[in-house]
Every structure is written in C-alpha cells, then in structure tokens.
VMD Tcl script that builds the backbone (N, CA, C; Angstrom):
set m [mol new atoms 297]
animate dup $m
set s [atomselect $m all]
$s set {name element resname resid chain x y z} {
  {N N MET 1 A -36.389 -3.260 -30.097}
  {CA C MET 1 A -36.571 -3.865 -31.397}
  {C C MET 1 A -38.055 -4.044 -31.715}
  {N N ALA 2 A -38.836 -4.317 -30.717}
  {CA C ALA 2 A -40.261 -4.542 -30.963}
  {C C ALA 2 A -40.978 -3.255 -31.343}
  {N N THR 3 A -40.564 -2.137 -30.775}
  {CA C THR 3 A -41.260 -0.881 -31.036}
  {C C THR 3 A -40.591 -0.045 -32.106}
  {N N GLY 4 A -39.353 -0.360 -32.436}
  {CA C GLY 4 A -38.620 0.432 -33.407}
  {C C GLY 4 A -37.935 1.645 -32.808}
  {N N THR 5 A -38.006 1.793 -31.486}
  {CA C THR 5 A -37.340 2.902 -30.805}
  {C C THR 5 A -36.557 2.364 -29.616}
  {N N LEU 6 A -35.543 3.093 -29.229}
  {CA C LEU 6 A -34.767 2.710 -28.056}
  {C C LEU 6 A -35.514 3.107 -26.796}
  {N N PRO 7 A -35.456 2.289 -25.750}
  {CA C PRO 7 A -36.171 2.631 -24.531}
  {C C PRO 7 A -35.542 3.790 -23.770}
  {N N PHE 8 A -34.226 3.932 -23.873}
  {CA C PHE 8 A -33.511 5.006 -23.192}
  {C C PHE 8 A -32.589 5.665 -24.199}
  {N N LYS 9 A -32.606 6.979 -24.229}
  {CA C LYS 9 A -31.804 7.706 -25.205}
  {C C LYS 9 A -30.655 8.418 -24.511}
  {N N GLY 10 A -29.551 8.565 -25.237}
  {CA C GLY 10 A -28.395 9.276 -24.729}
  {C C GLY 10 A -27.281 9.238 -25.748}
  {N N ASP 11 A -26.371 10.207 -25.653}
  {CA C ASP 11 A -25.262 10.280 -26.604}
  {C C ASP 11 A -24.139 9.320 -26.250}
  {N N THR 12 A -24.082 8.886 -25.007}
  {CA C THR 12 A -23.034 7.964 -24.571}
  {C C THR 12 A -23.664 6.798 -23.820}
  {N N SER 13 A -22.903 5.735 -23.653}
  {CA C SER 13 A -23.431 4.591 -22.900}
  {C C SER 13 A -23.698 4.979 -21.453}
  {N N VAL 14 A -22.918 5.916 -20.908}
  {CA C VAL 14 A -23.140 6.378 -19.536}
  {C C VAL 14 A -24.484 7.099 -19.440}
  {N N ALA 15 A -24.817 7.915 -20.424}
  {CA C ALA 15 A -26.096 8.637 -20.422}
  {C C ALA 15 A -27.267 7.662 -20.532}
  {N N VAL 16 A -27.123 6.633 -21.352}
  {CA C VAL 16 A -28.173 5.625 -21.490}
  {C C VAL 16 A -28.341 4.874 -20.172}
  {N N PHE 17 A -27.239 4.486 -19.566}
  {CA C PHE 17 A -27.273 3.772 -18.295}
  {C C PHE 17 A -27.918 4.636 -17.212}
  {N N ASP 18 A -27.559 5.915 -17.173}
  {CA C ASP 18 A -28.152 6.822 -16.199}
  {C C ASP 18 A -29.657 6.959 -16.430}
  {N N GLY 19 A -30.073 7.023 -17.674}
  {CA C GLY 19 A -31.493 7.102 -17.990}
  {C C GLY 19 A -32.240 5.863 -17.515}
  {N N HIS 20 A -31.605 4.718 -17.631}
  {CA C HIS 20 A -32.224 3.476 -17.175}
  {C C HIS 20 A -32.377 3.468 -15.656}
  {N N LEU 21 A -31.381 3.984 -14.965}
  {CA C LEU 21 A -31.414 3.974 -13.501}
  {C C LEU 21 A -32.297 5.058 -12.909}
  {N N THR 22 A -32.288 6.247 -13.500}
  {CA C THR 22 A -32.949 7.383 -12.867}
  {C C THR 22 A -34.118 7.958 -13.646}
  {N N GLY 23 A -34.227 7.621 -14.906}
  {CA C GLY 23 A -35.273 8.203 -15.742}
  {C C GLY 23 A -36.634 7.586 -15.475}
  {N N PRO 24 A -37.656 8.109 -16.144}
  {CA C PRO 24 A -39.005 7.562 -15.981}
  {C C PRO 24 A -39.090 6.164 -16.576}
  {N N ASP 25 A -40.075 5.389 -16.108}
  {CA C ASP 25 A -40.290 4.055 -16.655}
  {C C ASP 25 A -40.635 4.160 -18.131}
  {N N CYS 26 A -40.189 3.198 -18.879}
  {CA C CYS 26 A -40.526 3.118 -20.302}
  {C C CYS 26 A -41.754 2.237 -20.428}
  {N N THR 27 A -42.896 2.841 -20.538}
  {CA C THR 27 A -44.124 2.068 -20.625}
  {C C THR 27 A -44.858 2.410 -21.896}
  {N N GLY 28 A -45.586 1.446 -22.387}
  {CA C GLY 28 A -46.364 1.660 -23.597}
  {C C GLY 28 A -45.472 1.699 -24.821}
  {N N SER 29 A -46.085 1.800 -25.955}
  {CA C SER 29 A -45.325 1.897 -27.185}
  {C C SER 29 A -46.066 2.778 -28.165}
  {N N ALA 30 A -45.346 3.178 -29.178}
  {CA C ALA 30 A -45.955 3.998 -30.221}
  {C C ALA 30 A -46.579 3.123 -31.302}
  {N N HIS 31 A -46.428 1.813 -31.166}
  {CA C HIS 31 A -46.909 0.884 -32.186}
  {C C HIS 31 A -48.049 0.046 -31.639}
  {N N SER 32 A -49.238 0.298 -32.115}
  {CA C SER 32 A -50.404 -0.410 -31.600}
  {C C SER 32 A -50.471 -1.853 -32.094}
  {N N GLU 33 A -49.584 -2.254 -33.027}
  {CA C GLU 33 A -49.597 -3.632 -33.523}
  {C C GLU 33 A -49.026 -4.602 -32.510}
  {N N ILE 34 A -48.340 -4.108 -31.513}
  {CA C ILE 34 A -47.689 -4.965 -30.524}
  {C C ILE 34 A -48.728 -5.414 -29.503}
  {N N PRO 35 A -48.833 -6.732 -29.289}
  {CA C PRO 35 A -49.791 -7.209 -28.289}
  {C C PRO 35 A -49.474 -6.650 -26.900}
  {N N LEU 36 A -50.513 -6.368 -26.138}
  {CA C LEU 36 A -50.322 -5.839 -24.791}
  {C C LEU 36 A -49.490 -6.785 -23.935}
  {N N GLU 37 A -49.639 -8.091 -24.141}
  {CA C GLU 37 A -48.862 -9.052 -23.356}
  {C C GLU 37 A -47.367 -8.900 -23.639}
  {N N LEU 38 A -46.989 -8.634 -24.896}
  {CA C LEU 38 A -45.574 -8.407 -25.201}
  {C C LEU 38 A -45.099 -7.116 -24.544}
  {N N GLU 39 A -45.929 -6.085 -24.558}
  {CA C GLU 39 A -45.572 -4.843 -23.863}
  {C C GLU 39 A -45.377 -5.094 -22.374}
  {N N ARG 40 A -46.226 -5.947 -21.785}
  {CA C ARG 40 A -46.092 -6.275 -20.370}
  {C C ARG 40 A -44.770 -6.984 -20.103}
  {N N ILE 41 A -44.395 -7.909 -20.974}
  {CA C ILE 41 A -43.138 -8.640 -20.824}
  {C C ILE 41 A -41.960 -7.679 -20.934}
  {N N ILE 42 A -41.992 -6.794 -21.915}
  {CA C ILE 42 A -40.914 -5.812 -22.085}
  {C C ILE 42 A -40.852 -4.891 -20.867}
  {N N GLY 43 A -42.007 -4.427 -20.409}
  {CA C GLY 43 A -42.046 -3.559 -19.232}
  {C C GLY 43 A -41.470 -4.242 -18.003}
  {N N LYS 44 A -41.784 -5.510 -17.832}
  {CA C LYS 44 A -41.254 -6.254 -16.685}
  {C C LYS 44 A -39.745 -6.418 -16.810}
  {N N ALA 45 A -39.247 -6.601 -18.013}
  {CA C ALA 45 A -37.799 -6.732 -18.224}
  {C C ALA 45 A -37.073 -5.421 -17.932}
  {N N LEU 46 A -37.737 -4.291 -18.159}
  {CA C LEU 46 A -37.125 -2.983 -17.939}
  {C C LEU 46 A -37.462 -2.393 -16.574}
  {N N GLU 47 A -38.204 -3.116 -15.771}
  {CA C GLU 47 A -38.644 -2.636 -14.459}
  {C C GLU 47 A -37.455 -2.219 -13.594}
  {N N LYS 48 A -37.610 -1.095 -12.905}
  {CA C LYS 48 A -36.541 -0.598 -12.023}
  {C C LYS 48 A -36.597 -1.227 -10.637}
  {N N ASP 49 A -37.782 -1.571 -10.194}
  {CA C ASP 49 A -37.952 -2.189 -8.880}
  {C C ASP 49 A -37.503 -3.649 -8.977}
  {N N LEU 50 A -36.443 -3.991 -8.278}
  {CA C LEU 50 A -35.867 -5.332 -8.389}
  {C C LEU 50 A -36.798 -6.434 -7.913}
  {N N THR 51 A -37.804 -6.093 -7.130}
  {CA C THR 51 A -38.747 -7.124 -6.712}
  {C C THR 51 A -39.774 -7.416 -7.795}
  {N N CYS 52 A -39.853 -6.552 -8.801}
  {CA C CYS 52 A -40.835 -6.720 -9.878}
  {C C CYS 52 A -40.223 -7.201 -11.187}
  {N N VAL 53 A -38.928 -7.078 -11.326}
  {CA C VAL 53 A -38.254 -7.463 -12.563}
  {C C VAL 53 A -38.157 -8.990 -12.637}
  {N N TYR 54 A -37.967 -9.535 -13.839}
  {CA C TYR 54 A -37.766 -10.977 -13.982}
  {C C TYR 54 A -36.613 -11.406 -13.095}
  {N N GLN 55 A -36.794 -12.485 -12.364}
  {CA C GLN 55 A -35.765 -12.981 -11.464}
  {C C GLN 55 A -34.818 -13.950 -12.164}
  {N N SER 56 A -35.215 -14.427 -13.346}
  {CA C SER 56 A -34.347 -15.328 -14.107}
  {C C SER 56 A -34.721 -15.268 -15.583}
  {N N ALA 57 A -33.776 -15.684 -16.409}
  {CA C ALA 57 A -34.052 -15.764 -17.841}
  {C C ALA 57 A -35.127 -16.820 -18.108}
  {N N ALA 58 A -35.155 -17.863 -17.289}
  {CA C ALA 58 A -36.155 -18.917 -17.455}
  {C C ALA 58 A -37.571 -18.374 -17.256}
  {N N GLU 59 A -37.732 -17.457 -16.309}
  {CA C GLU 59 A -39.039 -16.851 -16.064}
  {C C GLU 59 A -39.491 -16.037 -17.284}
  {N N MET 60 A -38.563 -15.270 -17.873}
  {CA C MET 60 A -38.902 -14.490 -19.066}
  {C C MET 60 A -39.191 -15.431 -20.240}
  {N N ARG 61 A -38.395 -16.475 -20.371}
  {CA C ARG 61 A -38.591 -17.437 -21.455}
  {C C ARG 61 A -39.980 -18.069 -21.359}
  {N N ALA 62 A -40.418 -18.405 -20.161}
  {CA C ALA 62 A -41.738 -19.007 -19.974}
  {C C ALA 62 A -42.833 -18.049 -20.434}
  {N N ASP 63 A -42.714 -16.772 -20.086}
  {CA C ASP 63 A -43.711 -15.783 -20.526}
  {C C ASP 63 A -43.713 -15.641 -22.045}
  {N N LEU 64 A -42.520 -15.622 -22.642}
  {CA C LEU 64 A -42.428 -15.496 -24.101}
  {C C LEU 64 A -42.986 -16.733 -24.803}
  {N N LYS 65 A -42.716 -17.912 -24.260}
  {CA C LYS 65 A -43.263 -19.143 -24.844}
  {C C LYS 65 A -44.784 -19.161 -24.732}
  {N N ARG 66 A -45.316 -18.690 -23.609}
  {CA C ARG 66 A -46.760 -18.631 -23.413}
  {C C ARG 66 A -47.374 -17.666 -24.430}
  {N N LEU 67 A -46.745 -16.515 -24.626}
  {CA C LEU 67 A -47.246 -15.546 -25.604}
  {C C LEU 67 A -47.220 -16.144 -27.010}
  {N N LYS 68 A -46.131 -16.822 -27.359}
  {CA C LYS 68 A -46.025 -17.441 -28.683}
  {C C LYS 68 A -47.120 -18.477 -28.877}
  {N N ARG 69 A -47.332 -19.328 -27.880}
  {CA C ARG 69 A -48.372 -20.355 -27.953}
  {C C ARG 69 A -49.753 -19.718 -28.122}
  {N N ASP 70 A -50.039 -18.695 -27.319}
  {CA C ASP 70 A -51.347 -18.048 -27.385}
  {C C ASP 70 A -51.548 -17.313 -28.703}
  {N N THR 71 A -50.489 -16.719 -29.224}
  {CA C THR 71 A -50.580 -16.017 -30.507}
  {C C THR 71 A -50.818 -17.006 -31.641}
  {N N GLU 72 A -50.081 -18.115 -31.621}
  {CA C GLU 72 A -50.237 -19.112 -32.686}
  {C C GLU 72 A -51.593 -19.807 -32.631}
  {N N SER 73 A -52.166 -19.932 -31.444}
  {CA C SER 73 A -53.461 -20.587 -31.311}
  {C C SER 73 A -54.609 -19.615 -31.580}
  {N N GLY 74 A -54.291 -18.322 -31.722}
  {CA C GLY 74 A -55.309 -17.325 -31.993}
  {C C GLY 74 A -55.921 -16.727 -30.739}
  {N N ARG 75 A -55.432 -17.136 -29.556}
  {CA C ARG 75 A -55.961 -16.572 -28.312}
  {C C ARG 75 A -55.520 -15.133 -28.116}
  {N N VAL 76 A -54.368 -14.763 -28.696}
  {CA C VAL 76 A -53.862 -13.388 -28.659}
  {C C VAL 76 A -53.603 -12.996 -30.093}
  {N N SER 77 A -54.186 -11.895 -30.534}
  {CA C SER 77 A -53.965 -11.460 -31.902}
  {C C SER 77 A -52.658 -10.690 -31.999}
  {N N GLY 78 A -52.110 -10.583 -33.199}
  {CA C GLY 78 A -50.882 -9.824 -33.412}
  {C C GLY 78 A -51.053 -8.367 -33.074}
  {N N ALA 79 A -52.222 -7.843 -33.312}
  {CA C ALA 79 A -52.513 -6.451 -32.973}
  {C C ALA 79 A -53.607 -6.437 -31.926}
  {N N THR 80 A -53.377 -5.711 -30.878}
  {CA C THR 80 A -54.366 -5.601 -29.821}
  {C C THR 80 A -54.900 -4.184 -29.812}
  {N N PRO 81 A -56.069 -3.949 -30.399}
  {CA C PRO 81 A -56.580 -2.586 -30.472}
  {C C PRO 81 A -56.997 -2.072 -29.100}
  {N N THR 82 A -56.511 -0.893 -28.766}
  {CA C THR 82 A -56.935 -0.223 -27.546}
  {C C THR 82 A -57.003 1.256 -27.832}
  {N N ALA 83 A -57.841 1.914 -27.114}
  {CA C ALA 83 A -57.947 3.359 -27.273}
  {C C ALA 83 A -56.746 4.016 -26.619}
  {N N PRO 84 A -56.218 5.097 -27.213}
  {CA C PRO 84 A -55.113 5.798 -26.581}
  {C C PRO 84 A -55.517 6.227 -25.174}
  {N N GLY 85 A -54.593 5.995 -24.236}
  {CA C GLY 85 A -54.851 6.395 -22.867}
  {C C GLY 85 A -55.578 5.350 -22.052}
  {N N SER 86 A -55.872 4.179 -22.657}
  {CA C SER 86 A -56.546 3.154 -21.864}
  {C C SER 86 A -55.545 2.506 -20.925}
  {N N ALA 87 A -55.975 2.233 -19.708}
  {CA C ALA 87 A -55.071 1.711 -18.685}
  {C C ALA 87 A -54.820 0.233 -18.896}
  {N N ARG 88 A -53.656 -0.219 -18.479}
  {CA C ARG 88 A -53.358 -1.634 -18.439}
  {C C ARG 88 A -52.596 -1.898 -17.159}
  {N N GLU 89 A -52.693 -3.103 -16.668}
  {CA C GLU 89 A -52.073 -3.454 -15.402}
  {C C GLU 89 A -50.559 -3.521 -15.542}
  {N N SER 90 A -49.866 -3.068 -14.546}
  {CA C SER 90 A -48.429 -3.214 -14.454}
  {C C SER 90 A -48.116 -4.659 -14.125}
  {N N SER 91 A -46.902 -5.101 -14.421}
  {CA C SER 91 A -46.501 -6.454 -14.081}
  {C C SER 91 A -46.277 -6.603 -12.589}
  {N N CYS 92 A -46.270 -5.517 -11.839}
  {CA C CYS 92 A -46.018 -5.587 -10.408}
  {C C CYS 92 A -47.135 -4.902 -9.639}
  {N N THR 93 A -47.165 -3.583 -9.639}
  {CA C THR 93 A -48.201 -2.857 -8.921}
  {C C THR 93 A -48.626 -1.644 -9.714}
  {N N GLY 94 A -49.778 -1.098 -9.366}
  {CA C GLY 94 A -50.242 0.128 -10.021}
  {C C GLY 94 A -50.725 -0.138 -11.426}
  {N N SER 95 A -50.934 0.916 -12.168}
  {CA C SER 95 A -51.353 0.777 -13.557}
  {C C SER 95 A -50.482 1.658 -14.427}
  {N N ARG 96 A -50.431 1.281 -15.683}
  {CA C ARG 96 A -49.642 2.030 -16.654}
  {C C ARG 96 A -50.535 2.427 -17.791}
  {N N GLN 97 A -50.138 3.428 -18.504}
  {CA C GLN 97 A -50.913 3.910 -19.637}
  {C C GLN 97 A -50.205 3.531 -20.929}
  {N N ARG 98 A -50.949 3.181 -21.924}
  {CA C ARG 98 A -50.407 2.973 -23.258}
  {C C ARG 98 A -50.321 4.337 -23.905}
  {N N SER 99 A -49.169 4.687 -24.448}
  {CA C SER 99 A -49.015 6.016 -25.038}
  {C C SER 99 A -49.213 6.009 -26.528}
}
mol reanalyze $m
mol bondsrecalc $m
mol representation Tube
mol addrep $m
C-alpha cells in the first residue's frame, strides 16, 4: 500500500506465497516520497530470515509510532531524497539498495 505495488506477484495465492518463501527479497521502492525508515520497517516485516523479522506486533507498532513521532516533529521528512543506487542498512545484516 505504501509503494502502490504488490511486493510479490502471482496469478494465484499459491504463486504469491511461493514468491514470498523462495523469491528475492523485496527491497527498496519505486516511490522516493517514502521515508527510508518506513522502507526499513516494511523490509523488516517482509524479511525471510526469522531471526531478523519482527518478533511481535508490539515491536512493529513501536517502530511505527517512533516514525510517526519523528515525522510529526520534523525529524524525518515525508520525502527522503537519495540518489538511485545509494546503499542503506538492512534491518538485520548486510546492505540493501534503493531501486
């Protein structure tokens, strides 16, 4: 909903589920208006490695509340300008690219 595109595509729910389990990570977005912190939260929610994914809804809620607070206070802008291909930290390990 945030990017306007589905993270996993398929003609059936089985194909979508298979894409989630076996397909490449869904990182970055086509919409540069989305703050990088929101992309990080979405990426962590879609993480395949169970040690890196949110362990509870409360943990995700805390991150979302923090983002809302920072956005409303002006600490995080609605649009985070970055150059295409600039690296950003993964929520767990390694780095990801904004596409």
